[in-house]
N, C-alpha and C positions, 0 to 999 in steps of 0.2 A: 588510181589507188596504188599505194606503194606495195611492191612485192618484197616480202621478207623471207621468202622460201630459201634464199641462199645464205641466210645468216648462220644457220646451223652448220652448213658445210664449210663456210669461211672460218667459223670458230674451231672446227675440227682441224682445218688446214693450219691455223695459227698456233695450235696447241704445242707442237714440237719447238717452235721458236720461243714461245713464252716460257716453256719449261727450261729450255737451254739457258736463256738469259737469267732466269731466277737462280738456277744452280750456279752459273758463272758468277753472278753477283754475290751469292752467299759465300762462295769459295774465296773470292777476292777480299771480302770483308772479314771472314772468320780465320783465314790461314795465318795472318800476322798475329792475331789475338792468341791463337792456339800455340804458335811457335814462341812468341816473345812475351806473352802475358803471364802473370803469376799463375803457377800451376794449379792452385786451388781456386782460381777465379772463374773457371768455365766448367760447363757440364759435360762430363765424359760420355754420358748416354747420348746427348745431343750430337756430339762429334761422331760417335759410332754410327748413328742413324744417317747423318748427312753424308758421310764418306761412303758408307755402304750403299745407301739408296741412290746417291748421286752417280756412282759408278754404273749401277744397273740402268738407271734412266738414260744416261749419256750413251750407253751402248745401243739402246733402243732408238734414241733420237738420231744418232748417226745413221742408223739403218733407214729411218724415215726421210732424213734430209738427202740421202744419196739418190733418191728417186728424181730429184730436180737438179738439172745441170747448173742452174744459176746459183746454187748454194755452195759452190766450191770454196770461196773464202770463209764462209761460215763453218764449213766442215773442218777447215784447217784450225780455226779457233777452238772448235769443240773438241778436236783431237788433242790439242795442247792441254785443255782443261782436264780432259779425261785422263791423260797421262800424269798430270800433276796429282790428281786424286789417287791414282794407283800408286804413285811414288810415296804418297803420304800414308797409304794403307798399313804398312808394317809398324807405324808408330801407334796405331789405335790400340792394339792389345796392351802396350806399355802404359798408355794413358788410363785405360780401363782398369788395369791391375792396380796402378798407384793411386787412382782416385777413388778406390774402394772406401766406403765409410768406416771400415774396420781397421784401416791403417793407423798404427800407433807408433810411438817412438822406436820400439824394439824392431818394428818392421822396416822403418827407414834406416836404422843402423845396419840391418841385414842387406838392404839395397846398397848402402854406402860401402859395405864390405865387398859386395859383388863388383862394384865399379872400381874399387881400389885394387882388387885382385887378392888371391889367397896369400896369406902371410904378411900382407901390408896393413898399415894403419887405415881403418875405414874412413872414407870421405864423409864429410859432414853435409848431409842432405836432409831435406824434409822441412816442414813448416816451422820447426823450432831453430833452424840454422840458416835462415835467409840472409844473404849478404849482397850488398850493392857492388856491381862490377865497375862502377865509376863512369860508365857510359850510358847511364840511365836504365840499364838492364840489371837483372839479379841472377843469382845462381839457382833460383827456384822456378826455372822455366823449362819447357820441353826442349828448346834448343840447347840450353846449358846441359841438360841430361844427355842429349845426343852427343854433345861435344865431349862428355866424360866417357863415351863409349857404351852407352846403355843398350844400343841396338845389338851389340855383340852378345850381351847377356840377357836378351829379351825373354827367353824361355824361363830362365831362373827367376827373373823379376816377376813373371806371370805366376810362378809357383808361390812366391812370397805373397802376391796379391790374393791368390786362392786361399792360402793359409790364413791370411788376415780375415777373409770373408767367413771362413769356417769358425775361427775363433770369435769373430764378432757375433755369429749366430749363437754360439754357446753362451757368450756374455749376455746377449739379449734374453735368451731363455732363462738364464739364472736370475737376471734382474726381474723378468716377468713373473717368475714364481714367487720371488720375494715380495713383489708389489701385490700379487694376488692374495697372499696370506694376510696382508694388512687390511683387506676388506672382509675376511671371513670371521664372523663373530658367533658366539653362543647367544641364544635367546634366554637371558636371565633377568628379565624385567619384572616378572611377577613371582611372588613367593608360592611355594608348592603347598596347596591346600592350606591347612592351618598350622604348618610346622614352623613358620617364622624364618625359613631358609629357602634356598633355591635348588633347582635341579637343572642338569644340562638339557637344553632343547636345541634343535638344529644341528645335532652332531652328524646327521646323515650326509650333509653337504661336505663337512670337514673330512669325514671318512673317505668319501669318494675322491675328493681332491688329493688327499694324502696318498691313496693308492696310485692315482695318476702321476703325481709328482715324484713319488719314490721310484717308479719305473723309469720316468724321464731322467731323473738324476743318475740312476744306475747306468743308463745308456751314455750319459755324459762322462761318467767315470771311465768308461771303456773307449771313449773317443780318442783318436790319434792327435786331436788338436786341443786337448784340454790342459796342456802343460802350464800356460800362464795362470790358469785358474784352479789348478789341481787342489791346492790347499783349501781354497774357498768352496770348491765343489764337495770335497770330502767332509768339510765342516758342515755344509748344508745337508748332505746326505745323513750324517750322524744326527743332526738336529731333527730332520724329518722322521727318522726311525725312532728317535726318543719320543717325539710327539705322538707317533703312531702307537707305540707301546703304552705311553702314558694315557692316551685317550681310551685305548682298549681296556686298560686296568681301571680307569676312571668309570667307564660305563658299567663294568662288572661290579664295582663297588656300589654304583648308583642302583643297579637292579636289586642287589642284596639289601641295601639301605632302605629302598622304597618298600620292600617286602617286610623287613623287620621293624621299621620305624613305628607303624601303627600297633604292632604287637607289643613292643616294649614301652609304648605310650600308656599302656594299661598298668595302673598301680598294682593290680592283683598279680599280673604276670611278673612284674618286677620283684614282688615278694617271693613268688614261687620259683623264680629263676634268678637268684641274686648274683651269682658269678657271671652268668651270661649277660644279665642286665648291665652289670658294671663294665664288662668288656665292650658291649654295644655302645654304652654312653661315651666311652673313650673314643671309639670310632666316630660317633655322632658329633663329638666336639671337634675332631679334626675336619670332618665334612663341613661343618658350619663355618669354621675359620676359612677354609679354602674357598668355599662358595661365596662368602661375603667379599673376599678379595676379587673373585672373578666377576661378581656383580658390578664392581667399579671399573674393571678393565675386561671387557668381554671378548677381546681378540683371542682367537683360538691359539695362535702361535705363541702369544705371550703367556696365556693361562697355562698351557702345557709345558712351558719352558721354565717354570718356577724351580728353583733349586731344591733338590731332594724330594720333589713331588712324587716321582715314580717309586721311590723307596717308601714313602708314606702310604701310597696305594697298595704296594706289595704287602706291607704289614697289615693294612686294613683288610685286604682280601683274606689273609691268614686268620685274622681275628674273627671276621664275619663267618668264615667257613667253620671255625671252632664253635661260634655261637649257634650256627644252623645245625651243626652236629649235636650240640647240647639240646637244642630245641626238638630235633627229631627223636633223640633218646627220651626226652621228657614226654613227648606225645606218645611214644611207644609204651612207656610206663602207664600212661592214662588209658591207652587202648587195651593193654593187658589187664587192667583193673576192671574195665567195662568193655567187653569185646565188641559191642555194637558200634563203638566209636570207630572201628575199622571201616564202617560203611560211610563215614563222613570224610570230606576233604580236609586237608590241614587247616585251611582258612576257616572252615565251619567249626572245626573242633577248637581252634584257638579263640574264636568268637564266644564259644560256650565257656571255655576255661578263663576267659578274661572277665567273666561276670559272676564270679563265685560269691560275691557279697549279695547278689540279688538272684536267687534261684528262679524267679519268675521270668527272667530274660532268656531262659533255656527253651521256653515254650515253642518258638518258631521252628526248632530243630527236632521236636518230638516225632513228627511224622516221618523223619528220615531214619530214625533209629527204632521206631516201632511201626508195626504194619498199618495201623489206623488210629493212632492216638494223636490228636491235634492240640489238646490242652489239658492242664491239670487244675483242679479247683484248690487254690491256696487260701488258707485262712490267714488272719492277721499275724498269728505267731509262726507263719511259714510252715504250718503243717498242711498236708495234702489229704483231702477227704474223698475225692472222686476223680475220674478221668472222663474225657469226652472225645467223641470221634469227629471227623471232618463234617459228617452229616448233622451233628448236633446231638447225637445220642449220648446220654450220661450213665455211667455205671459207678456206683459207690464202692470205695475200698472197704475191706473187712475191718481194718483198723486204721486209725490216723497214722500218717507217715510223716515223720519230722525231717525237715531239710536244713534247719538252722544249724550253723556251725559245722556242717559236714561238707567234705569235698564233693564236687559234683559227680565224680565217677562212683562214689560210694552211695550217695542217695539215689542216683539213677539206677544202680544195681538193685536197691531196695524198691524202687518204683517197678522194676521188672518183676520182682517177686510178688509185690502187692497186686500188680496187674493179673498175674496168673491166679493168685488166690481169689481175687474179685471175680474173675471169669468162672473159676471152679465153683465158688459159692453160688453165683447166679445160675450156673448150669444145674447144680444140685437142687436148687430151689425150684427151677423150672421143671425138672424131672419129677419132683415130689408133688407139685401142684397140678400136674398134667391131668390126673384122673379125677381131681376134685372140682375142676372148673370147666364149663363148656369150652370147647376148643376155639371157637370164634372169639371168646373173651380172653382165653389164655394166651393166644398168639399175639395180642396187642398189649399184654401186661408185663412182658419180660423183654430184656435186651434181644435184639434180632438174632445175634449169633447163638444165644442159648435156646431161642425158640426153634431154630433149624435143627440143632444137634440134639436137644431133648426130644423133639419129635422123631428124629431118626433112631434114638435109643429105644423109644417106646415102639416104633414101627418094627425094629429088629426083634424085640421081645414078642410082639403080637404075631408077627409072621411065623416065628418058630413055634409059638403056641398053636396057631392054626394049622401049621404043617403036621405037627404031632397029633392034633385032633381031627385031621383030615377035613377041615372046613375052610380051605383056602378060598373057594368060590364065594362063600358068604363074606369073607373079609374083603374081597375085591369089590363087592357091591358097597360095603361100608366105606372103603377108600374113595369110591366114586362120589358118594354122597358128601364126604368130607371136602372133596375138591370143589363140588358145586357150591357148598356153603361158603368156601373161601372166595370163589368168583363173585358170589352175591355180596360178600362183605366188602370187596374192593370197590364195588359200585356205590357203596354207602359213603357216609361223610367221614372218611378217615383223614388223619393228618398226613403230611408228606412222609414222615418217618414210618408211620404205621402202614401206609400203602406200600412202601418199599419192603418192609418186613413180610407182609402178607404176599406180595408178588414173588419174593424169593422163596417163600414157603410153598407157593403154588408150583413153582418150577420143581422143587424137591418132591412134592406130592404127586405130580404127574408121573415122574419117573418111578416113584414108589408104587403107584397104581399099575403102571405098565409091567413092572417086575412081577407083582403078585398075579396079574392076569396071565403072564407067561408061565408062572409056576403052576397055575390052575390048569392051563391048556396042556402042559406036559405031565400033569398028574404027579407032581413031586410029593413024596410021602416021608422023606427023611431030611433032617437038617444038614446032613453031610453031603447031599447031592451037589454036584458042581454048579448047577444052575443057581443054587442059593449061595454057596460059599464064594462064588465069583462076584458077588455084589459087595459094595462097601457097607459094612455092618458096624454098628455102634453098640458097645456094651459098657455097663457101669460095674466094673470088677475091681477086686483088690490086685494091686501090683506086687512086685517082689519085695517091696518094703512093708507090705501089710496094710497100706493105705488104699481106700477106695478111690478109684479114678476112672475117667472115661478112656476106653481103648477102642481103636478102630482096626477092624480085621478085613482081610480080603484074600481068599485062597489060603496060601501058606504064610501070609504076612500078618503079624500082629504089630501094631504101632501105637505108642502112647499119644493120646490127645495132647496138643501143645499148649493149649490155653492162651495162645496169643490173641489179644483183643483185635477183632476184625472190624468193629463198627457195624454200621447198618448198610451193607452193600448188596447189590444184586448178585445172583449166582448164575453160573454158566448153565445153559440148557444141556441136559445129559442125553446124548444120542448113543446108539450102539458103538460108534467110533470113540466117543468119550469113554464109555465103559472099557473098551479094549485098551485105550491109552492108560486109564487108571490102573488096570490090571498089570500092564507092562511095567509102569513106573513103581507100583507097590512091590511087584516082584523084584525089581532092581534093588529096592530098599532092603529086602530080606537077604539078597545075595551080596550085599555090601558093594553094589555097583551104582553108577550114576545112570540117568535116563537120557536118551537121545532121540526125541521126536524129530522126524525129518519129512519134508514135503514142501510143496509150493506155497506161495504167500496166500494168506487168507484161509488156511485150513485149521487154524486154532492151536498151533504148536505151543506158543507161549501162554495163551489164555488157559489151555487145558492144564498145563503145569501149575499155573497160578491158582486155578480153581481147586486142584487137588490139595495144594498147600492150605487153601481156605478150609477145605473139608477136614483137614487134620489140625487146623488152628496153628499153622506154622508160619513164621515170618518168611516171606519169599522175596528176595532182592533180585530184581531184573537188571542185568548188566548188558548194555548194548556194545557188542564187540566191534573193534576197528583194527586196521592194520598197525596202528600206532601203539597198541598194547604191548608191554614187555613182561617178562616173567617176574620182575620185582613187584610190579603193580598187582599182578594176579596173585603172587605169593602172599602179599599183605591181605588181599581180599579173602584168600583161603584161611588165613589165620583167624579173621573175624568170623567166618562161617563155622570153623571147627570149634572155636571157643564159645560161641553163642548157641551152637546147635541149630542154626538157621539153615534155610534152603536158599539156593541161588539158581537163577535161570540165565545162562549165558546165551543171549540172543544172537543168531547168525555167527556161531562159534567158528565156523570155517573161514571167516574173513581174517583171522589171525595168521601171521606168517608161520611157516612150517618150523623154523628154528625155535620160535617161542612155544609152539605146540609140543615140541619134543621135551622141553623143560617142564611144561605143565603136566605132561604125562608122568614124569618122575615125582613131581610134587603130589599128584593125586594118588600115585601108587603108595607113597608113604602114609598118607591119611587114610585111604581105604584099607590098607594093610593093618594099621593100628585099630581101626574100627572093627575089623574081623576078629581081633583078639579078645574083644569084650563079650561077656556072657549075657549081659542084660543092658537095657537102656538106662538104668539108674546108675550104672558105673561110668566113670570117666577115665581117660587114658592120658597120662603125662608123657610127652615125647618131645624130642628136639626137632624143630621145623624151621627152616630158613634162618638159622642162627639164633633162635629163641626157644625157650622151653615153654610149651603151651599145654593147657589142660583141655583135651578134646572131649566134646560131648558127642555120643554116638548117633544122636538124632539128626545131625547135619547131613546134607547131601548136595550134590552138584548135578544140575541138569543142563543139557545143551540143546539148542535148536539149530537146524541147518536148512539151507536152501540148496540142495545138491544140484550141480550143473549150471548154476548162475555164474556170470562173468566175475572174475576176481576172487573166486572161492578156492580154498586150499583143500586138497585131499588129506584127511586125517591120517597120521602115522598109525601103523598097526598096533603099537604098544598103547596108544591112546584109545583106539577103537575098542580094545579088549576090556577097557574099564567102564564102558557104557553099554547099556542094554538098548538096542535100537528099536524104534517104533515108526512105521511108515504111516503118514497122515495123508488123507485125501479130502476132496471137497465134501463138506458135510451135507446132510439131508436138510435143505432149506425149509421144506414143507413141515417137517417135524419140529424144527426150531421155531418156525413161525407159529405153529399151532400152540406150542407150550407158552411162548411169549404172549400170544394173544390172550390165553387164559390168565396169565399173570397180570395182564393189564385190565382184566375184568370183562373180557368179551365172552359171550356164551357160545357162539358158533365159531370157535377158534379153528377147527379143522378145515371147514369150508372156506373161511377167509384166507387161511394160509395157502390153500391150493390155488385160489384165485390170484393171490399175490405172486406166487412162484410162476404161474402160467403167464402172468403179465410180463415178468422179466424174461422168461424163456422166449416168448414171441417177440419181444422188443429186440433181444439180441439177434434174432434170426431175420427180422424184417427191416429194422432201422439201419441207417448208414453206420459205418464203422468210424468212430471218432476216438481220439486219445482220451478225452475227458468223460466218455460214457463208461458207466460201471454198472454191471448187473449182478455182482457177486455179493459176498456176505455183508460188505459195508452198506450197499444199497438196501439189502433186506433189513438190516438193523435200523437204518435211518427211517425206513418206511414204518416199521413196527413202533419205533419211538414216537414218530409223528402221530400215528393212529392212537397210541396210548395217551398222548397229550390231549388229543381231541376227545377221547373217551372221558377223560377227567372233566373237561370243560363242558361236554354235552353228553351226560350219562344216559339220557333217554333217547338220543338220536338213533336212527336205524344204523346197524353196524356196517352194512354194505355201503351206506353213504359215507360213513366215517373212513372206511378203507379207501373208497374212491377218491375222497378229498386228499387223504394222505399220499396216495400214489401220484396224484396231480401235483401236490405241493412239493414233493421231493424230486420229481423227475422232469416236469414241464420246463422249469427254469433253465435246465442244462441242455435241452434239445434244440437242434438247429431248426430253422423255419420249415424246411422241407420235410422234416421228420414228425412235426407236430400232427398233421392230418393222419399219418399212419398210426401214431400212438393213440390218437382219439378213436380210431376205428377198433384198435385192440381193446380199449377200455369199454367201448360200446358192445363188443361181442361178449366180453366176460361179465359185464354188468348190464344185461339187456333191459331189465325192469327197474333199474335204479336211476333216479333223477339226481343229477349233481346238486349238492346242497348249496343253498344261498349263504354266502359267507359275509358276515358283518365284521368290520374292523373298527367300529366305534369311532373314537376320536383320532385314530391314526391318520385317516385320509385328510381331514381338515388340517391336521398338524403338518402333514407332508406338503399340502398346498401352500401353507404359510411359510414353510422352510424354503420351498422353491422360489416363492415370491421374494423372500428376503435376499436370496442369491441372484435375483434378477433373471429368473428362468421361468418358462411357461410350464404349467402342470398339464402337459399333454397326456392323452390316454396311455400312450406307450411308456412314457416316463413313470407314470403312476403304477402301471402294471409291473414294471421292473422293480420299483421300490417295494411293492407288496410281495413280489416273489422273493426278493432278497430277505424281507422280514420273515416270511414263512420258512425259508431255508435256515435262517439263523436259529430258529426254534429247535431244530433237530440236528444241527451239525456244529462241531467245535471250530472248524476252520473251513474256508471256502476260497475259491478263485473266481474273479470276475473276468470273463473272456469275451473279447469282441474287437472290432476294428478301431483304429485311431479315430477319436471324435465320436465314438458311439455312445458316450454317456456313462462309462464305467465309474469314473471318479465322482462325478456329480450325483450319481444314483446313491452310492454309499454315504456321501456327505449329506445329502438331503435326508436320508433315513436316520443318520446319526443325529442331526439337528432336531428332527421330529421326536425321536425317542427321548432325547435329553430334555426337551421342553415338556414332554408329557410326564417324565419322571418326577417333576416338581409340582405336578397338578394334585393338590390336596383332595380334590373331589373324586379322583379315580381310586379304585381299590388298591391297597398296598401291594407293591411288587408287580403291578401289571406291566409297567415299563421301567427299565433300568437306565440310568445315565450311561451314555457311551462316550 
């Protein structure tokens, strides 16, 4: 068997010999070519590598060969080759410098000057001056350069080469930028909406490239090697700056054009703003001409380099600014004519003003300028006969109101007057008929708002009569019976509107009963006692104009009823905390101050303010504050409040920056100071405010809510704090709220049920695990009560404990983790020991879910069906929700299956109407 173990060792021994002869061969072959060949025919990098690496390798080879005595002749040859390579080494920098790809004629002239010497005519060298020497060689070889004495000026030649490389780099960058811009285009292929013209798209890439290239060009302008291209670089820099300015102006014009184009597309607004419309049409014509040209050549560099384009855009910006100023002034005039327009955005107001020929188009915006007016009943002659709320309640106007041929701000002002007259007439009618009709019939025969307030007017009168007659205890029993009659009425066959009315009346009646019982316990015998005057009392008295109107009184404050139409909405449950907040805010009104409820989330700061506004029939605009708010925005809002006499609740007021708060303090100081100068609520005050003359109504007020101590909140300046009366809010009495709400939904044992519900949440918060999505506060209480109320309507004869048990399960079980479910079940068992969980029937929902899952190629397992049913139950009592679980847990498929099932059932004609809605 052949032994190959020595092959590797032999190969290693042979390696120095092989490398030497390869280097020697390359040198013998290349050296004549390098010396005598045309200078631009060989690779300078290859020469540099072979000479440099060859010298290093020969040094190593000689060391290896010297270990063997027989290599003497070979060492002599290797030494000669090594010496030849080292002798050639000084020529390499010259070749590298002159073979630079950036060498141009100007550089060869500089080399020729160096070879000729200073003050002499430069020698003609370079690829453009090749001459035959007559012996087969030329003057464009390394040897010819050496013969000219290039080695003596090698350093300066290297400098020329370096300069050529730097200039070549600048040239390449310049050409690269110019080529890059040939590929950058605007996207102008599709017309913008229905305008028949185009807008710039894809400008972000151009803007980024402009910024990058302007910086790069500026660096080139400061380079030491830019002399050959200085004029070209300066011209390119000028062009880029022009394109940048042009693009910036273009985009500014585009933003303004896109905003104004739909506005002046309306014939109505063109008639109302003829000068502005004419100016805009001029800009619009320029825009269309330019964009049509750009649509044919979309290259950014070409589009932005059009002659005179920057001047066109500069003029267009001036014209559009003038148009926008005219538009703002026009909107300000309209807002001054109808102050509630201040509560609309510019876009919403323009939408209204662009429909002056058709007053019915204003209806979608009614709920934004009135508290709860969603529609008006227009006759064929465009007269208005009644108004309706979001809930569908309708109140007739006292007289027909004509809108034909009138500006929208004028007939909207008339609508406001007609609304107040209609509410006043309905309230007066409800007050008159109260004593003639049984109360259970009376309360479903009038608009909800008038039912509540007429009842309070009579309650105030009756309480004072019984206090004077010392029969308060008798009246307390009468109120209790009235309450039970209403609870029984709710269980009957009422419509949705009637049930809401009676439920709200129950909330008011429970508080009225509690107040009278307290008066009886404390043996109040005079109507001037604090226990009585600290209540919200309603009177039908003459005002300072001699006209009979409703007045609301509390302690030292008398306030005129606002007659704002509130529709058929539920009322806030009145707790001792609510009473205290009412008293503080009403006191602030009489002191010409604002109100400032403060406290943690969920304590009712905003809702209590809104409910007091409902009690006084005032429009209350809730404004969610943010750090982006500025004093100009707030100043406009204050104008609307002061001119309309409305209330505003600034939610989380201390999120606004301190600089803005300081200006707001000065604005409020002016308004509150003017209000203090008026002697009665029927007067108005004319004053200059934020550059305008406004007519201020003294019924306006500003309330703020705050969460002190929260992250990102600002401490109010002292001058602002002095303008508000503070009120500390705390967690309300859930049991009391639950009791009253249960009564309002028709439960007979409201107190016992409320205590069980509160105990359930208290024990759950103590025993169950702590999770971010667990909530046992006011929101959970409200959801449970609403679920119980819904079940009570569906099953009026079912045991009330069973109803509450199911409501607690429906609201809470879907959100609990697996480990917490047994603990919650034990809590329920302890609190409802004798109550069997009700058997729940979902009718056609389960078969529809099975069919929906089958269509989606999924199995209807018990777990999936359970989650779909839980999601359905949760949807009945919550406005929004979050599905939480691991990836692949079925979150998406659960809601999609329920969506498909509910949509299919919504079109089932055999099911009762509105059982299921399309999703």
